[in-house]
Structure formats: structure tokens, C-alpha cells
C-alpha positions in Angstrom: 51.8 -11.5 40.8 49.3 -8.0 40.3 49.4 -8.6 36.4 48.3 -11.7 36.3 45.4 -10.5 38.3 44.9 -7.7 35.7 45.2 -10.0 33.1 42.3 -12.6 34.3 40.2 -9.3 35.5 40.4 -7.8 31.8 39.7 -11.7 30.0 36.4 -11.8 32.6 35.2 -8.3 31.5 36.2 -9.0 27.8 34.1 -12.7 28.4 31.4 -10.4 29.7 31.1 -8.2 27.2 31.1 -10.5 24.6 28.2 -12.7 26.2 26.5 -9.2 27.0 27.2 -8.5 23.0 25.7 -11.9 22.1 22.9 -11.7 23.8 21.4 -8.1 23.0 23.0 -6.9 20.2 21.8 -9.6 17.6 18.2 -10.8 16.2 18.4 -14.7 15.5 17.0 -17.1 13.3 16.9 -20.9 13.5 19.4 -20.6 10.7 22.1 -18.4 12.9 21.2 -20.5 16.1 22.6 -23.0 14.1 25.9 -21.7 13.4 26.0 -20.4 16.7 26.0 -23.9 18.4 28.2 -24.7 16.0 30.4 -22.8 17.0 30.1 -24.3 20.6 30.7 -27.2 19.6 34.2 -26.4 17.8 35.4 -24.3 20.8 34.5 -26.7 23.4 36.4 -30.0 21.1 39.2 -27.3 20.6 39.6 -26.6 24.4 39.0 -30.0 25.5 41.8 -31.2 23.2 44.3 -28.5 23.8 43.6 -29.0 28.1 44.3 -32.5 26.9 47.6 -31.6 25.4 49.0 -29.3 27.7 48.1 -31.2 31.1 48.9 -34.3 30.0 49.9 -35.3 33.8 47.0 -34.0 35.2 43.7 -36.0 36.1 41.0 -36.5 33.0 38.6 -34.4 35.8 40.7 -31.5 35.7 41.5 -31.7 32.1 37.6 -31.2 31.6 37.5 -28.8 34.1 40.3 -26.5 32.3 38.8 -27.1 28.6 35.4 -25.8 30.1 37.3 -22.7 31.2 38.8 -21.8 28.0 35.9 -23.0 26.1 33.9 -19.7 26.8 36.0 -17.2 25.6 37.0 -19.1 22.7 32.9 -19.4 22.1 32.9 -15.4 23.0 35.4 -14.6 20.7 34.1 -17.3 17.7 30.2 -16.4 18.4 30.9 -12.7 18.1 33.3 -13.4 15.1 30.4 -15.5 13.7 27.9 -12.8 14.5 29.7 -9.8 13.2 30.6 -11.8 9.4 27.5 -13.1 9.2 25.7 -9.5 9.4 28.5 -7.8 7.1 27.7 -10.7 4.2 23.8 -10.3 4.8 23.4 -6.7 5.4 20.8 -5.6 2.5 17.8 -7.7 3.1 17.3 -6.6 6.5 18.3 -3.3 6.1 16.1 -2.3 2.6 13.5 -4.5 4.1 11.2 -1.6 5.3 12.0 0.9 2.3 11.4 -1.7 -0.2 7.8 -1.6 1.4 7.8 1.7 1.5 8.4 2.5 -2.4 5.6 -0.3 -3.0 3.5 2.0 -0.8 4.4 5.1 -3.1 4.0 3.3 -6.1 0.5 2.0 -5.1 -0.3 5.5 -4.3 0.9 7.1 -7.4 -1.4 4.8 -9.3 -4.1 5.3 -7.0 -4.1 9.3 -7.5 -4.1 8.7 -11.7 -6.8 6.5 -11.7 -8.8 8.7 -9.7 -8.6 11.3 -11.6 -8.9 9.1 -14.9 -12.2 8.4 -13.4 -13.3 12.1 -12.7 -12.4 13.0 -16.1 -14.5 10.0 -17.4 -17.2 10.4 -15.5 -17.5 14.3 -16.5 -16.9 13.1 -20.1 -20.1 10.8 -19.4 -22.1 13.7 -17.9 -21.0 15.9 -21.0 -22.2 13.0 -23.3 -25.5 11.7 -21.8 -26.3 16.0 -21.6 -25.2 16.2 -25.9 -27.8 13.5 -26.0 -30.5 14.7 -23.8 -30.7 17.7 -26.3 -30.5 16.2 -29.3 -33.5 13.2 -28.1 -35.7 16.8 -27.5 -34.7 18.2 -30.7 -35.5 14.8 -32.4 -38.8 14.5 -30.6 -39.7 17.9 -31.9 -39.0 17.0 -35.8 -40.5 13.3 -35.5 -43.7 15.2 -34.4 -43.6 17.5 -37.0 -43.3 15.1 -39.5 -45.9 12.8 -38.2 -48.3 15.6 -38.0 -47.5 16.7 -41.5 -48.2 12.9 -42.4 -51.5 12.2 -41.4 -52.6 15.9 -41.8 -54.7 16.9 -44.7 -57.1 13.9 -45.7 -54.2 12.3 -48.2 -52.4 10.3 -45.2 -51.5 7.5 -47.9 -49.8 9.5 -49.9 -47.9 12.0 -47.6 -46.5 8.3 -46.2 -45.6 7.5 -49.4 -43.5 10.5 -49.7 -41.8 10.2 -46.3 -40.6 6.7 -46.6 -39.4 7.7 -50.3 -37.4 10.8 -48.9 -36.4 8.6 -45.7 -34.6 6.5 -48.2 -33.2 9.7 -50.3 -31.7 10.9 -47.5 -30.2 7.4 -45.9 -28.4 6.7 -49.1 -26.5 10.4 -48.7 -23.1 10.8 -47.3 -22.6 13.0 -44.2 -21.3 16.2 -46.1 -23.7 15.6 -48.8 -26.7 15.7 -46.0 -25.6 18.6 -44.4 -25.6 20.4 -48.1 -28.8 19.0 -48.8 -30.5 19.9 -45.8 -28.9 23.8 -46.0 -30.3 23.8 -49.9 -33.7 22.8 -48.7 -33.6 25.9 -46.0 -32.5 27.8 -48.9 -36.0 26.6 -51.1 -38.0 26.8 -47.8 -37.1 30.7 -47.9 -37.8 31.3 -51.6 -41.1 29.8 -52.0 -44.2 31.1 -52.2 -46.5 28.3 -52.9 -47.7 27.2 -49.4 -48.2 24.1 -49.8 -44.8 23.3 -51.7 -43.3 25.4 -48.8 -44.6 22.5 -46.3 -43.4 19.8 -48.0 -39.9 21.2 -48.4 -39.9 21.6 -44.6 -41.1 18.4 -43.7 -37.9 16.9 -46.0 -35.6 19.8 -44.1 -36.7 18.0 -40.9 -36.0 15.1 -42.0 -33.2 15.2 -43.1 -31.8 16.7 -39.7 -33.7 13.9 -38.5 -31.2 11.8 -40.4 -28.7 13.4 -38.9 -29.5 13.6 -35.2 -29.7 9.8 -36.0 -26.2 9.1 -36.8 -25.0 11.7 -34.6 -26.9 9.6 -31.5 -25.5 6.3 -32.8 -22.1 7.5 -32.4 -22.0 9.0 -28.6 -24.3 5.7 -28.0 -20.8 3.8 -29.0 -18.4 6.4 -26.7 -21.1 6.1 -24.1 -20.3 2.1 -24.2 -16.9 2.5 -24.5 -16.5 5.1 -21.6 -18.6 2.6 -19.0 -16.1 -0.4 -20.4 -12.9 1.9 -19.0 -14.9 3.4 -15.9 -15.3 -0.7 -15.4 -11.8 -1.7 -15.5 -9.7 1.1 -13.7 -13.0 0.5 -11.2 -11.6 -3.0 -10.5 -8.0 -2.1 -11.2 -8.6 0.8 -8.4 -10.2 -1.3 -5.9 -6.9 -4.5 -6.5 -4.5 -1.7 -5.8 -6.5 -0.6 -2.6 -6.3 -3.8 -1.3 -2.6 -4.3 -2.1 -1.7 -0.6 -0.6 -3.9 -1.8 2.9 -1.7 -5.6 2.8 1.7 -3.3 2.1 1.1 -0.6 4.8 0.0 -3.5 7.5 3.5 -5.1 6.5 4.9 -2.1 7.4 2.9 -1.8 11.0 4.3 -4.9 11.6 7.9 -4.6 10.6 8.0 -1.6 12.5 6.0 -3.1 15.8 8.6 -6.4 15.6 11.3 -4.4 15.8 10.6 -1.9 18.6 9.7 -4.9 20.0 13.2 -6.1 19.6 14.7 -2.8 20.0 18.4 -2.3 18.2 19.2 -5.5 17.5 20.6 -6.5 14.5 18.7 -9.3 12.4 21.0 -12.6 11.7 18.3 -13.7 8.6 
């Protein structure tokens, strides 16, 4: 009966193909192996019951052997159905695993680039403010030296010191625009004044007005420098943290790819 032989060959081929598929096509975890064990136990139990039901007059040993023979194809069939169902029910976690890490890597790189650009901008602004401060400090030193020279000259240092203190108090009470107007007014008076003593006094008052302006201007950049330095510290800490996280994500990607290459094209049943 050739058709029986052909049928047996087909069944054996299907069983072998199923076994090969179970052994090579999937990557198992403890949970999926436990599910596979349940399929094996269920297949064995059903096969033994079926053999005992059909071969009622056969010896118990014969029933066990026939049940074992039935168990193999049932287990292969049930195992493949279980594995494929498991894969279809839980595809997203494994298939998107590398993509999720790559998106995190891109996000870290984007933020890192933005931080680097802002740090460069802050450094440039710091250099600009510091350079402006140096120019103002140089001008301040020249003006202060001129005022001190006048204050200590002429043998009337005490009187001139009193005048300097008085002018300084008057100028300190002026607002920004009023102080600038006073400085310009003093410059115009110096240009018109014919008396050298009076002109010298007006010049010193003009110097002191400019010194008051410089003191106010230097106070503002100093605050700005403090803000820039604080922002620089915050960004530097964030940059270092992102670099560490980026290194960790890249290591995870390499490990994932290494595991995938070592496991070939097996489908994970996680």
C-alpha cells in the first residue's frame, strides 16, 4: 500500500521540518520555554489517552509506545502553533528595541549639539564683556589718576579733597540721563572757560562724572559675567550627563547587535 508509505514519509518530513523550525527559528526565554513544556505535557497526556482509548485490547507497553509516537507530531505541531502565536501577540517590544535606542541616541546628539553651540556663544559673550571691561578699567585708572593728581597738587590738598568729596556726592545722586547731561555740560563749560584754574576744576568734575558712569557700567557687566558663568556651569554639567547617557545607549546598541548577530535570525519569544 504505497499511499500509506507516502503518507508516512510526508508526516515524517513535516515532523522533522517542525523540529528544525522550533530549534532554529526562535530565541526562547524562561517564560516561552515554560509554555513549550506545557505543550509537551499536554501533547503527551492527550497521546497516551488516545492510545489507551483506541488500543483497548493491546498491552500497556504497546499503548505507551504508540502514545509516545503520537506525542512527537502533536508536540511539534502544538509547539509551532504556540511559538507563532506568541510571536504575533508580542511583536513590538523586540522589533522596536533597537529603533528605540537609536531614537534616544539621536535625541541625545541633538541636545548635545545645541548645548555645545550655546556654550560657544556664552564663551564668546564672556570674552566680549571681559574685553569691554578691560577697556573701561583702563579708562577708569587714567581718570582716577588725573583726579588724584589734581586733588593732591597746588598746596591746597585739604580744600581740594573736600571739593572732590562734595562733587562725588552730587554726581552719585544723579540718574543715568541726568549724569550724562551733566558730563556734557561740564565739557561745554571747559571749552568756553578762559580762567585756567576754573577750567581745571571743570575738567576734574568732568572726569569724576565719567568715573561715576564707568563705575555703574562696570557693575552691570560684572553681574552679566556672573550670570554667564552660572549658565556655563549648568550647561557643562548637563553636557557631561548627556555624554555619559549617550555612551551608555551606544553600548546598549552594540550589545544588542552583538547578541543578534550571535543568535542569527532567530525570532525572540520574550
